[in-house]
N, C-alpha and C positions, 0 to 999 in steps of 0.2 A: 366641690365639683365631683369628688369621688363617689359621693352618695348618689349622684345622678347617673352613674354608669349602669348600663344594662348588665344582666348576668353574663351575657356573651362577651361584652367588652371587658368586664372584670376578669373573665377567664383568660382573655387574650393578654390583658395587662399583667396578671400574676405569672403567666408563662414567660412573658418577655422579661419581667423583673428578675425571675429566677435564672434565666439564661445568661444574663450579664455577670452573674457570679463566677462564670467560667473564664471571664476575661482577666488576663494578668498584665502587669505593667510591661511595656515594650512590645506587646503583640502587634502583629499585622492582621487586621480583621476584614472579613468580607461582610458587608451589610446588605441584607435582603430587601425585598420590595413587597409591599402589600400592607394591609391594615394591622396585622399582628407585628410585622417587622417594624412598622412605624412606632409602635409602642416600645419595641426593643431599642431603637435609635434614641428615643427620649430617655429611656432608662440608662443607656450607656453614657449619654451626655451628662446625666445627673451624677453618675459615678466619677466621670472624668473631672467634673467641676469640684465635687466634694473631696476626692482623694488625690487629685493632681496626677492621675494616671497619664502616662505617655503612650498613646496608641496611634497607629497609622491605619486608616480605613480605605477600603475600596468599595464603592457603591455599585449596585446592580441595575440602577436606572437613574434617569435624570431627576425623578421625583425624590429618590433617596439622597442624591447629591444635594439637592436644594434643602431638604429637611436637615440633613446632617450638618451642612455648612452653616445654616441659620442657628444651629444649636452649639456651634463652636468646635465641632469635630474636624480633625484634619482628614480631608478626603483627597486621595491622589489617584492618578490613572493606574489601571491594572498593570500596564507594561512597566511602570516605575518600580513595582515591588516584585513582580514575577511569580512569587509564591507566598501563600498566606498560612498563618498558624491556625486560624479558626474562621469559619463562616457561620453566621446565625441568620436563619431565614424562616419564613413560614411555609405552609403547604396547604393545598386545597384538599388533599386526601393523603392518608398514610395507612399502611397495613401492618400486620404483626411483624413482618420482616423489615420494616422501615423503608419499604419501597414507596415512592411518592408520586402523586400527580401535582405538578406546579404549572403556573402560567396564567392563572386567573387574572393576574395583574399585568399581563402582556410583557413580562420581562424574562421569560424562560431561558432565552439564549444566553444573556449575560449572567443570569443566575446559575446556569449549569457550568459555564466557563469558570466562574468564581468558585463555585462549590468544589469542582474537581481539581482546582489548583490550591486546595487547602488540606492541611494535615487532618483536620476534623471538620465535620459539618454537624451543627446542632439545629434541629427543627423545632420551632415553637408553634403550638397549636392549641386550640380549645378542644375539649374532649369529643365534640361532634365530628371532628375531622378524621377520627379513627374509624376504619371500615374493615370488614372481614375480607372484602374483595374490591380491588380498585375498579373504577369505571362509572360510578354514579355521577361523579362530577365530570363534565365534558372535558376530554383530553385536548389541550391546545397543541397545535402543530404550526410552527413558524415557517412560512414559505415566501419565496421571492415573488414580487408582484407580477413579473413577466410570466405569462402563461399560467396564471394561478388556477384558471378554470380547468386546464388540462391536468395540472397537479391534483386538483380536487377529484377529477374523474379517475385518475390513477389510484388515488387513495381508496376511493369507494370500491373500485374493482378489486384491489388487494385485500380489503377487509373480508371479502367473501371466503377467503381461504384461511381465515384466522378465527380463534376462539373468542368471539365477541357476540353480544346479544342483539345489538342494534348497529346500524350502519349509516346513521344520519350525519352528514357533514355540512357545516354552514360557515360562511365567511363572517368573521366578527366585525361589526360595524362600530364606528365612532361617530354617532349622529347620522348624517345622511351619506357619509363617505366611509370607505373601509378604514378601520382602525389601523394605524401604522405604529410599529414598534420603534424604539429608539434607534434601531439599525435600519429603519425604513422598510421593513418587511410587513407582510400581512399575516394574520392568524386565522387558521381554520380550526373550528371547534368540532371535535368528533364525539357525538353523543352515542356512546357505546353501551351504556348501562352495566356491562359486565366485561371485564378483561381477564380471560382465563390464563393467559401466559404473558405477563407484562414484559418480560425480557425479550421474548420473541417479537412482540409487537414493536418494541422500541427499535430493535435492530432492523426489522423489515421497513418500517416507515422511513428511516434515514437512508435507505437505498433508493427511494423514489426521487427521480429528477424534479428539482424545484423545492424539495423539502430542505430547510436549513437545519432544523432541530425539532425534537418533540419534547413534550412536557413530562415524560416518564423519567424519573430519577431512580435508577436501579443501582444498588450497592454503593451509594454515595453518602447517605445519611448514617451517622454513627450514634447519635443520641437524639431522643425526642423528649421535649419538655411539654407536658400536657397540663393546661390550666383548667380550673373549674370555677364556676361562678361564685362559690362560697369561699374562695381564697386558697383552696387546696391545690397542690402541685405534685405531679408525678414525673419523675425523671427516669427514663428507661434507656439503658446502654445496650445496644445490640451486640457489641463485641464482648463485653464481660458478662452479659446476661443479668446484670444488677438492676434492680428496681428500687428507687428511693421515693418515699412519700414524705411530704412536708406541707408547709403552708407559707403564705406571704401576707404580712400585715399591710393591707391597702392604705390604712390611715397614716402610715409612716412616710408615704411618698406623695404627700399633697402638693409639694412644689412642682412636681412634674406636670400637673394639670394647670398651672398658673396661666399659661398662654392660651388655654383653651376656653377660658371664661368669656 
């Protein structure tokens, strides 16, 4: 099965596999949502089975709860643990300062709550997710359904005073109906192309009535693990400034693909 992985999936897998090396026995972990995070959950479950690790996990979406539980991980509510040692999650974009855009998987609110309630956040991504400037990926903004059109208009008006290239805002759909998050909210996607001041934008958006949270993660990520299609992995620590290069042998983890056949 490993031979059938595309280069992008191999990159996601090796980043995920390397990230679980940071997990230690007894930790309380936050588990992210999305395609790369799903690889991480599988890799974590493999380590737990192989080494008998005792870890307690909080998931950032119903999808991650379902996957983690099916693989034998202990998943508990956030309020039961209150604080976490480590969160591992993916990102839609990250820059040189490890500022992120997240929310492509429609779980940004729970992801931000979990990440900010952690001693450390590790982001796992393929190399294509690194950008010089955030904004090519549409910025998700979670809003309450009541008056969402008014909220959308307020966002569009506010964008005129900010350093962005484009101001197109659209409601994310799930088929013929608006997509709903696990918390019952809608998501507006802001197609901005360029975000000149992510910190300012994040603060301003959250002041708009109807906005619950935005997908800019500023000063939250500590480490990024970048995977490449040939098995190479780069680990970058924003706090220490250290950069570590290595590789992951994909053939050594065949059993993680067993239920994908």
